[in-house]
C-alpha positions in Angstrom: 16.2 8.3 49.9 13.2 6.8 51.9 10.7 8.0 49.1 13.0 6.6 46.4 13.3 3.0 48.2 9.1 3.0 48.7 8.7 4.1 45.1 10.4 1.1 44.0 8.5 -1.6 45.4 5.4 0.4 44.3 6.2 0.6 40.9 7.4 -3.3 40.7 4.1 -4.2 42.2 2.1 -2.4 39.9 4.1 -4.0 37.1 3.7 -7.5 38.5 0.1 -6.7 38.8 -0.5 -5.5 35.4 1.6 -8.1 33.7 -0.1 -10.8 35.9 -3.6 -9.6 34.9 -2.7 -9.1 31.2 -1.6 -12.9 31.1 -4.6 -14.3 32.8 -6.6 -14.0 29.4 -3.5 -14.8 27.3 -2.4 -18.1 28.6 -1.8 -19.5 24.8 0.2 -16.2 24.0 2.5 -16.9 27.1 3.1 -20.5 26.2 3.7 -19.4 22.3 6.3 -16.6 24.1 8.1 -19.4 26.0 8.5 -21.3 23.1 9.7 -18.2 21.0 12.2 -17.6 23.8 13.5 -21.2 23.6 12.7 -21.7 27.1 13.5 -25.5 27.9 11.2 -28.4 29.0 8.4 -27.5 26.5 6.1 -30.3 28.0 5.9 -28.1 30.8 5.1 -24.7 29.4 1.3 -24.8 29.5 1.5 -25.5 33.4 4.0 -22.8 33.7 2.0 -20.5 31.6 -1.1 -21.3 33.9 0.8 -20.6 37.1 2.9 -17.4 36.1 0.4 -14.9 36.1 -1.3 -16.0 39.2 2.2 -15.9 40.9 2.9 -12.6 39.6 -0.3 -11.1 41.1 0.1 -12.7 44.5 4.0 -11.5 44.8 2.3 -8.0 43.7 0.1 -8.0 46.4 1.5 -10.1 49.4 4.9 -8.5 49.4 2.9 -5.5 51.2 2.1 -7.7 54.2 3.9 -5.8 57.0 6.3 -8.5 58.0 9.9 -7.8 57.5 11.0 -11.4 57.2 8.3 -12.1 54.6 8.9 -8.9 52.6 12.7 -9.8 52.5 11.7 -13.6 51.4 9.4 -12.3 48.9 11.5 -9.3 47.5 13.9 -11.7 46.9 12.0 -13.7 44.8 10.8 -11.1 42.8 14.5 -10.0 42.2 15.5 -13.4 40.9 12.3 -13.4 39.0 13.1 -9.9 37.2 17.0 -11.0 36.6 15.7 -14.4 35.2 13.4 -12.4 32.6 16.5 -10.0 32.1 18.9 -12.9 31.2 16.3 -14.5 28.8 15.8 -11.4 26.9 19.3 -10.7 26.7 19.9 -14.1 25.2 17.2 -13.9 22.9 18.8 -10.6 21.2 21.9 -12.6 20.0 20.0 -14.9 17.6 19.6 -14.0 14.1 15.8 -14.1 13.7 13.4 -11.5 15.5 11.8 -13.1 18.7 8.4 -12.3 20.1 8.0 -12.5 24.1 4.4 -11.1 25.0 6.0 -10.5 28.6 2.8 -8.3 29.5 0.4 -10.5 28.0 -1.5 -9.0 25.2 0.0 -5.3 26.2 2.8 -3.7 24.7 4.8 -4.6 21.6 5.8 -8.2 21.5 8.7 -7.8 19.8 12.1 -8.3 21.8 14.6 -5.3 21.0 17.2 -3.3 22.8 14.0 -1.1 24.4 12.9 -4.7 25.8 16.4 -5.1 27.1 16.5 -1.5 28.9 12.9 -2.2 30.3 14.0 -5.2 32.0 17.3 -3.7 33.1 15.2 -1.1 34.9 12.7 -3.8 36.3 15.7 -5.6 37.7 17.2 -2.0 39.5 13.8 -1.7 40.9 13.7 -5.2 42.1 17.2 -4.8 43.9 16.0 -1.5 45.3 13.0 -3.5 46.7 14.9 -6.0 48.3 17.0 -3.1 50.2 13.6 -1.3 51.3 12.5 -4.6 52.5 15.6 -5.5 54.5 15.8 -1.7 55.8 12.3 -2.1 57.3 11.2 1.0 55.4 8.1 -0.7 53.5 7.0 -2.4 57.1 7.5 1.1 58.7 5.8 3.1 56.3 2.8 0.6 55.8 2.3 1.0 59.9 2.8 4.3 60.3 2.1 6.3 57.3 -0.4 4.2 55.4 -2.2 7.3 53.6 1.3 8.7 52.5 2.1 5.4 51.0 -1.4 5.3 49.2 -0.9 8.6 47.9 2.4 7.9 46.4 0.9 4.9 44.8 -1.9 6.7 43.2 0.6 9.4 41.8 2.8 6.8 40.3 0.1 5.0 38.5 -1.2 8.3 37.4 2.4 9.0 35.8 2.4 5.4 34.4 -1.4 6.0 32.7 -0.2 9.3 31.4 2.9 8.3 29.9 1.1 5.4 28.1 -1.6 7.9 26.9 1.0 10.2 25.6 2.6 7.3 23.5 -0.6 6.4 21.9 -1.4 3.5 23.8 -0.1 -0.1 23.6 -1.5 -2.0 21.0 0.7 -3.6 18.8 0.8 -3.8 14.9 0.9 -7.1 13.3 4.0 -8.4 12.7 6.3 -11.2 11.3 6.0 -14.1 13.5 3.9 -12.2 16.4 2.0 -14.2 18.6 -1.4 -13.3 18.1 -3.0 -11.6 21.1 -5.5 -13.7 23.5 -6.1 -17.0 21.9 -5.4 -15.7 18.4 -9.2 -15.0 18.3 -9.5 -13.2 15.0 -6.1 -12.4 14.5 -5.6 -11.1 11.1 -8.2 -13.7 9.8 -9.6 -13.6 6.3 -12.4 -15.6 4.6 -12.4 -19.3 5.6 -12.5 -21.8 2.9 -16.1 -21.0 2.3 -17.8 -18.0 3.8 -21.5 -18.6 5.5 -23.0 -16.2 2.8 -21.9 -18.3 0.0 -24.1 -21.4 1.6 -27.8 -21.4 0.6 -30.8 -22.3 2.9 -30.3 -26.0 1.9 -26.7 -25.9 2.6 -25.6 -26.0 -0.9 -22.5 -23.8 -1.8 -23.5 -20.9 -4.1 -21.1 -19.6 -6.8 -18.7 -16.8 -5.6 -16.3 -14.5 -6.4 -12.6 -15.9 -6.4 -9.5 -14.1 -6.9 -6.7 -15.2 -9.5 -3.5 -16.8 -8.1 -1.0 -13.8 -8.1 2.4 -14.1 -9.9 4.3 -14.8 -6.7 7.6 -16.8 -6.7 9.1 -19.2 -4.5 12.2 -20.9 -4.2 12.5 -24.9 -4.3 15.1 -26.8 -2.2 17.1 -27.3 -5.3 17.2 -23.7 -5.7 15.2 -23.7 -8.9 12.3 -20.8 -8.7 8.4 -21.6 -9.5 5.6 -19.4 -9.4 2.5 -19.8 -7.6 0.6 -20.6 -10.8 3.0 -23.2 -11.9 3.2 -24.5 -8.4 -0.6 -25.0 -8.4 -1.2 -25.8 -12.1 -1.5 -29.5 -11.7 -3.0 -29.9 -8.1 -4.1 -27.6 -5.6 -1.6 -26.1 -3.0 -2.0 -25.5 0.6 0.8 -22.9 1.4 1.5 -22.7 5.2 3.9 -19.6 5.7 5.9 -19.8 9.1 8.9 -18.4 10.7 11.3 -20.0 13.1 11.8 -18.3 16.5 7.7 -17.8 16.6 5.5 -19.5 19.1 2.6 -19.8 17.0 4.5 -21.0 14.1 5.9 -23.7 16.3 2.6 -24.9 16.9 1.6 -24.8 13.4 4.6 -26.6 12.5 3.8 -29.3 14.9 0.8 -30.0 13.1 2.2 -30.1 9.7 3.3 -34.1 9.6 -0.2 -35.0 10.2 -1.4 -32.5 7.4 1.1 -34.0 5.1 -0.4 -37.3 5.8 -4.1 -36.7 5.5 -4.0 -34.1 2.8 -1.2 -34.9 0.2 -3.6 -37.6 -1.8 -5.6 -34.5 -2.6 -3.2 -31.6 -2.5 0.3 -30.4 -2.2 1.1 -29.2 1.6 4.1 -26.7 1.4 5.4 -25.0 4.6 7.1 -21.5 3.3 10.0 -19.7 5.2 11.7 -16.2 4.9 14.9 -17.8 5.7 17.1 -19.9 3.1 15.8 -23.5 3.4 19.8 -24.4 4.2 19.6 -22.3 7.5 16.7 -23.9 9.1 17.2 -25.8 12.0 17.2 -29.5 12.6 13.9 -29.9 14.2 12.1 -27.7 11.8 13.6 -30.0 8.6 12.6 -33.0 10.4 8.9 -31.9 10.8 8.5 -30.6 7.2 10.7 -32.9 5.2 11.1 -31.9 1.6 7.8 -30.1 1.5 9.8 -26.8 2.4 10.1 -23.7 0.2 11.7 -20.5 0.5 9.8 -17.1 0.2 12.9 -14.3 -0.7 11.9 -11.0 0.9 8.4 -12.3 1.8 7.4 -11.6 -2.1 4.9 -14.3 -2.3 3.3 -13.9 1.2 3.0 -10.2 0.5 1.3 -10.9 -3.1 -1.1 -13.2 -1.6 -2.2 -10.6 0.9 -1.0 -12.4 4.0 -0.2 -10.2 6.9 2.2 -12.2 9.0 3.2 -15.7 10.2 2.0 -17.9 10.6 -0.6 -17.7 7.8 -2.1 -20.1 5.1 -3.7 -19.8 1.8 -5.1 -22.6 -0.4 -4.2 -22.2 -4.3 -6.7 -24.1 -6.4 -5.7 -26.0 -9.6 -8.0 -24.2 -11.5 -5.7 -20.7 -11.1 -7.9 -19.4 -8.5 -7.6 -18.8 -4.6 -9.4 -21.6 -3.0 -9.6 -20.3 0.5 -7.5 -17.5 3.0 -5.3 -16.1 3.6 -5.9 -16.5 7.4 -3.3 -15.4 9.9 -2.7 -16.5 13.4 -1.7 -19.8 15.0 -5.1 -20.9 16.2 -6.5 -19.6 12.8 -4.5 -21.5 10.5 -5.0 -24.7 12.3 -8.8 -24.1 12.3 -8.5 -23.2 8.7 -6.8 -26.8 7.7 -9.2 -28.4 10.0 -12.0 -27.2 7.9 -10.4 -28.2 4.7 -9.9 -31.5 6.4 -13.7 -31.9 7.4 -14.7 -30.7 3.6 -12.7 -33.6 2.5 -14.0 -36.0 4.7 -17.8 -34.9 4.0 -16.9 -35.5 0.1 -15.4 -38.7 0.9 -18.6 -39.7 2.7 -20.7 -38.6 0.0 -18.8 -40.5 -2.7 -17.5 -37.3 -4.4 -13.9 -38.2 -3.7 -12.2 -41.6 -3.7 -10.9 -42.9 -0.3 -7.0 -43.0 -0.3 -5.8 -46.7 0.0 -3.7 -47.8 2.8 
């Protein structure tokens, strides 16, 4: 029984330590996960995402200070944290759309599933056993009287965890619908920008480059009518931004959409494309996109364009050719549109494009 009581806080400490270290380099991913999981008080998400990994690391280490009152207090705090995580994950499983959590930073699959729930149930049980181990004085006793045995048990458990991970083939997730990009979205599925550096000569002039034809994808308008990608962009270039509700990076992109519509509409169409029927979208989403939303049934248009997930974006030229993208990942989509804006501004400064009135 004593071995079980001691194994519980060791496993929990290792989990907290790994989780905290993984989150340290992925603050944006943690913030996106909080948005995906609909954690309230969104303005405070950035602060929480900065504090949470440090708190997990501190809890993992300080809980082993040989003081029964301190260990009991910290173990209760950890148990409350684990139970809170459990409730959040259980709630997310009741929603219609798939949710991404990044509970371990860039490690493990981000998709919330029954496996995620089972993991959090196990962590909650370990947390409750840790409270019992601290309250009984077993943790302090082993630390003071048998430190070598404690270290040996810790090493054995760590090796067991490592071997389990290796036998499962690692923890790197595949790109999925709505998945938050790892780290700061750096290079997450990004394709070519609007213009690649290799397409510009030594004097900064754009060279001719090969562009693919707009594929024969189909989208659905708010009135229920269908339109092909080629017809949509036949009269004016179209920037398509593929997003999914319940996705943290998509929410970041959606926050930028009203500004993009204002600045880009004089030169191109700006369309947000959803996999869900438009009538099922949340009010907050519709408030941001207005009548610039389209429906992509079964991801047909997105897949035809070669996009690998959401959020993603592609620019369709009015000449029937792709003008840029696709790019995938919240930060990459935002950077992609910023590049388009900069190129348009440069063309206006050079007198190649008129400055919109008003």
